[in-house]
N, C-alpha and C positions, 0 to 999 in steps of 0.2 A: 241215541236221538237225543235232540233238544227239545228243552221246555221254553216255552215262548215268555217274557216278562211281561206281566201285566202291567199298564199306567195306573198310576196313583190317581183316585178320583180328586177334583179341585172344588170346592164351592164357590158359587159367585154370586155377587148381587143380593137378593133378598134372602137367600137359602144360608149364605153365609152370616148375614146379619142376624138371622133368627137361631143360627145354631150358636154364635157368640152370645147372645141374648140368653138362651138356655143354660149355656155353662157358668153365665153370672148367677143366673137365678139358683142353679143347682150348688154351686160354692158357697153362695148366700144361706143355703139352709143346711149345710154342713153342721153337724152334733157331733159331740164328744159323749163315750161311753163312760161313765163312772163306775169304778169298780171297788170302791170303798166298804160294801158290804161283802164281796168276797174276798178281799183282803184281811177283813177282821175274821172271817170265819177261817180261812187257812191259817192266818198266825194263831188263832186257838188251836186248831189241829197240830199245828207244829210246836207248840208250847206243852202240850198235852203229851206229845212223843218225845218231847225232849232234845228237838233237833236245834 
């Protein structure tokens, strides 16, 4: 029994512009996580364990 292939939805006009705008806004909000405190703690644990 064959399964039909669904068509891919295509954004047009204002919807496409809004989608692109939201992508740009979210990319600008991108932030990085700093793990310096966790790295220092893990280094102390490893130093204590002499690894």
